[in-house]
C-alpha positions in Angstrom: -33.8 -37.7 -11.6 -37.3 -36.2 -12.1 -38.4 -32.6 -12.1 -38.7 -31.0 -8.8 -37.1 -33.6 -6.9 -33.5 -33.4 -5.5 -31.0 -36.1 -6.4 -28.8 -38.0 -3.5 -26.2 -39.1 -5.6 -23.5 -37.0 -4.4 -20.6 -38.9 -6.5 -21.4 -36.7 -9.7 -21.4 -33.4 -8.0 -17.7 -31.7 -7.3 -16.4 -31.4 -3.8 -17.5 -28.3 -2.0 -14.4 -26.7 -0.2 -13.8 -27.0 3.6 -14.7 -23.0 3.3 -17.9 -23.6 2.7 -17.8 -21.6 -0.4 -19.9 -22.5 -3.4 -17.6 -24.4 -5.9 -18.9 -22.0 -8.7 -17.2 -19.4 -6.8 -13.9 -18.6 -7.3 -11.1 -19.5 -4.7 -8.8 -16.7 -3.5 -5.5 -17.3 -4.7 -3.0 -18.6 -2.0 0.2 -18.1 -4.6 1.7 -15.3 -6.4 2.3 -16.2 -10.1 5.2 -13.6 -11.7 5.2 -15.6 -15.0 2.1 -14.0 -16.2 2.3 -10.5 -16.5 -1.2 -9.6 -16.2 -1.4 -11.6 -12.9 2.0 -10.0 -11.8 0.0 -6.4 -12.6 -3.0 -7.3 -10.4 -0.4 -8.7 -7.7 1.3 -5.2 -8.0 -1.7 -3.2 -7.3 -3.0 -5.7 -4.6 0.6 -5.3 -2.9 0.3 -1.3 -3.8 3.9 -2.3 -5.2 5.5 -2.2 -8.5 6.1 -5.4 -10.3 9.7 -5.4 -10.0 8.8 -4.9 -6.2 6.6 -8.5 -6.6 9.3 -10.3 -8.3 11.9 -9.4 -5.9 9.5 -10.5 -3.1 9.0 -13.8 -4.5 12.9 -14.5 -5.3 13.2 -13.8 -1.7 10.0 -15.3 0.0 8.7 -17.9 -2.2 5.3 -17.7 -3.7 2.7 -17.9 -0.6 0.8 -14.8 -1.0 1.3 -13.8 2.9 5.1 -14.3 2.3 5.2 -12.2 -0.3 3.0 -9.4 1.2 5.0 -9.8 4.7 8.5 -9.4 2.6 7.0 -6.1 0.4 5.8 -4.5 3.6 9.3 -5.1 5.3 11.1 -3.7 2.7 9.1 -0.8 1.9 10.9 1.6 3.5 14.1 0.5 1.8 13.0 1.0 -1.3 11.5 4.6 -0.2 15.2 5.2 0.9 16.7 4.4 -1.9 14.2 6.6 -4.2 15.3 9.2 -2.0 18.4 9.1 -2.4 18.5 9.0 -6.0 15.8 12.0 -6.4 
């Protein structure tokens, strides 16, 4: 390739995701990883939940982000009720 001229060789370039995002941009996570303590804390912040709630959600609903979020939302009232009984 000469300076100033684009190459037409696409075999050496990484595939661009179908979403149209650049291959250099981080892709949104689709799975919740509770095995990494830092990731677990980040998921807890994202879901406005405790780490224990995220672990329970993953155990019950699987690791898909949407499933974990739905489980946490559905059980948030249960957790608040337990806190009220203890307090």
